[in-house]
C-alpha positions in Angstrom: -37.1 98.1 63.9 -37.4 96.1 60.9 -34.9 93.6 60.0 -36.0 93.3 56.8 -33.8 94.2 53.4 -35.2 95.5 50.1 -32.5 93.7 47.8 -33.1 89.7 47.0 -31.3 87.6 44.9 -33.8 87.0 41.5 -34.2 83.8 40.2 -30.7 83.6 38.9 -29.3 83.3 42.1 -31.9 81.1 43.1 -30.5 78.5 40.7 -27.2 79.1 41.7 -27.9 78.5 45.2 -29.7 75.1 44.4 -26.3 74.2 42.7 -24.0 75.6 45.6 -25.6 73.1 47.8 -24.7 69.9 45.9 -21.8 71.4 44.1 -18.2 69.5 43.9 -15.1 70.6 41.8 -13.8 74.5 41.3 -16.1 77.5 41.9 -17.5 78.4 38.6 -18.0 82.0 37.3 -21.8 81.9 38.3 -20.4 80.4 41.9 -18.0 83.3 42.1 -20.9 86.1 41.1 -22.9 84.3 44.1 -20.3 84.3 46.3 -20.0 88.3 45.9 -23.8 88.8 45.9 -24.5 86.6 48.9 -21.3 88.4 50.8 -23.0 91.8 50.4 -26.3 90.6 52.0 -24.8 89.2 54.3 -22.5 92.0 55.5 -25.3 94.4 55.3 -27.8 92.3 57.5 -25.1 91.4 59.9 -24.0 95.3 60.2 -26.8 96.7 60.6 -28.1 94.8 63.4 -24.4 94.0 64.8 -24.9 90.0 64.4 -23.2 87.2 62.8 -25.7 85.3 60.5 -23.8 85.0 57.1 -21.4 83.0 55.6 -20.8 79.3 54.7 -20.7 76.5 57.0 -20.1 73.2 56.3 -21.2 70.5 58.5 -17.9 68.6 58.4 -16.4 71.4 60.6 -18.8 71.0 63.1 -20.3 69.0 66.1 -22.9 67.0 65.6 -24.4 64.7 68.0 -26.8 62.7 65.6 -26.6 59.6 63.4 -28.4 62.1 61.2 -25.3 64.3 60.6 -23.8 62.9 56.8 -27.6 63.9 55.5 -27.0 67.4 56.4 -26.4 70.5 54.0 -24.3 72.9 54.2 -25.7 76.1 56.3 -26.2 78.9 54.2 -28.2 82.1 55.6 -31.8 82.5 54.3 -31.5 85.9 51.8 -34.4 88.4 53.8 -36.3 89.5 50.1 -36.5 85.7 49.5 -37.8 84.9 52.6 -40.4 87.4 52.7 -41.6 86.2 49.3 -42.2 83.0 50.9 -43.8 83.6 54.3 -45.6 86.2 51.5 -47.4 83.0 49.8 -48.8 81.2 53.4 -52.8 81.2 52.6 -53.6 81.3 56.3 -53.3 84.0 59.1 -49.7 84.1 60.4 -50.2 86.4 63.3 -50.7 84.1 66.5 -48.7 81.3 64.8 -45.4 79.4 66.3 -42.9 79.8 63.6 -40.4 76.3 63.5 -37.1 76.8 61.7 -35.7 72.9 60.5 -32.2 73.9 60.6 -31.8 77.3 61.7 -28.3 77.7 61.6 -27.1 81.0 63.0 -30.8 82.0 63.2 -31.3 84.6 60.6 -34.4 83.3 59.3 -35.8 83.5 63.1 -35.0 87.3 63.2 -36.6 87.5 59.9 -39.7 85.9 61.3 -40.0 88.7 64.1 -41.5 91.2 61.3 -44.5 88.9 61.1 -46.4 88.7 64.0 -45.7 84.9 64.9 -46.6 84.5 68.8 -43.9 82.0 69.1 -40.4 81.4 66.9 -38.4 77.9 67.5 -35.7 77.4 65.9 -34.0 73.6 65.7 -30.2 73.0 64.7 -28.4 69.8 65.3 -24.7 71.7 64.8 -23.9 72.6 68.2 -21.9 75.6 67.1 -24.3 77.2 64.8 -27.0 76.9 67.5 -24.5 78.6 70.1 -24.0 81.1 67.4 -27.5 81.4 67.1 -28.5 81.8 70.9 -25.9 84.8 71.0 -27.4 86.4 68.1 -31.0 86.2 69.6 -28.8 87.2 73.6 -27.8 90.2 71.7 -30.6 91.2 69.6 -32.8 91.1 72.9 -31.2 93.9 74.1 -32.6 96.1 70.6 -35.6 94.3 70.2 -38.1 93.4 73.2 -39.8 90.7 70.3 -36.7 88.9 70.4 -37.9 87.4 73.4 -40.4 85.3 71.7 -37.7 83.3 70.0 -36.0 79.9 71.4 -33.1 78.0 70.2 -32.7 74.2 70.7 -29.4 72.0 69.7 -31.6 69.1 68.6 -32.4 66.8 65.7 -35.4 67.7 63.7 -36.6 64.4 63.3 -36.8 63.8 67.3 -38.0 67.2 68.5 -41.1 67.3 70.3 -43.7 69.4 67.7 -45.7 72.0 70.2 -49.6 71.5 69.6 -50.4 74.9 68.3 -50.9 76.2 65.0 -47.6 76.0 63.2 -45.7 77.2 60.0 -42.5 75.2 59.2 -39.7 76.5 57.3 -36.9 75.1 55.8 -34.4 76.2 53.4 -33.0 72.8 51.8 -31.6 71.9 55.4 -30.8 68.4 54.8 -31.3 65.3 52.4 -34.1 63.0 51.5 -33.3 60.2 54.3 -34.0 63.1 56.8 -36.9 65.3 54.9 -39.0 62.0 54.3 -39.0 61.4 58.6 -39.8 64.8 59.3 -42.5 65.0 56.5 -44.5 62.0 58.6 -43.5 63.4 61.6 -45.5 66.4 61.2 -48.1 65.2 58.9 -48.8 62.7 61.9 -48.2 65.4 64.7 -51.3 67.4 63.0 -53.4 64.3 62.6 -53.1 63.6 66.6 -54.6 67.8 66.6 -55.8 69.3 63.6 -54.6 72.7 64.2 -53.6 75.3 60.8 -50.4 74.0 59.4 -48.2 75.2 56.7 -44.6 74.0 55.1 -42.4 76.8 53.3 -39.9 75.1 52.1 -37.3 76.9 49.9 -35.2 75.4 47.5 -37.4 72.2 47.4 -35.1 69.6 46.1 -37.0 66.7 47.9 -40.6 68.2 47.3 -41.9 64.7 46.9 -40.8 63.3 50.2 -43.7 65.8 51.6 -46.3 64.9 48.9 -45.9 61.3 49.4 -46.2 61.7 52.9 -49.6 63.2 52.9 -48.9 67.0 51.9 -50.6 69.0 48.8 -49.1 71.9 47.5 -51.0 74.9 47.9 -48.8 77.7 46.5 -45.9 77.5 44.4 -43.4 80.3 43.0 -40.0 80.0 40.9 -38.0 79.4 44.6 -40.5 77.9 47.0 -43.7 75.9 47.9 -46.0 76.2 50.4 -47.7 72.8 51.2 -50.6 71.7 53.8 -51.3 68.8 55.4 -54.0 66.7 53.4 -57.1 65.3 55.2 
C-alpha cells in the first residue's frame, strides 16, 4: 500500500509555508490560499488512511517538559510530494538505513517513510499531545500495514535523544529555532565521529542551514525547498 500522494505544493507554496512558520499579524491572501491548499492535502491523506496527521498546532497550547519549548515552531505536517522529492535527493542507498524525524509531530513523515525501505523509523517529538497522536496513528496503521511495526515514536527532546549506532538519515521540516538546531547539528556530528557510518540530513525549509554548515556539515544536494547534508571528515 503506497501512502504517497501525487499533488505537490510547488515553489509558491514553499514560500508561503516559510512565511507561515514565522508570520505575525492577520492572514494575507497568500496565507489563506495556502491554508485551503493544505486543508485539501491533509484531508485526502488522512481520509485515505483513516488517520489524524494534519492541521496546524501551536506549541503554546501543548504540554512540553523541556526547557527548549520556547525554541520550537508550530507543527505543520510534511507535504507528501515535497517529502518524496526531498528523499529523492539523498545520495546514499536508503534501504536498510534508520530514518529519524526530529520534531515528528503527528507522525506523517514517519508514515511516508514506510515507502522507502527503511529498516527502522524513529520519531522524536517533545510535545506530549502530538507524540500521543502519532503513537495512536501508528497503532491504527498497524492493522492496515505490517510495515508500520518499524515505526517508533518517542516523546523526547531532540537535543538529548540517544542516537542509534546505525546508518542514519535525519529528517527535519523546520522544527525548531537556531538555539536548538545548532546543538542538534553538533550532537549528530559527534555521533558520526564516534562511529563513522553513512549519515545524511534532509532539511526541508532550511532557515537555519548555517547552524549545520558551521557544525561541520556540507551540502551535497540543494533544491528550491530542501537541502541534503553530510558530515565532513
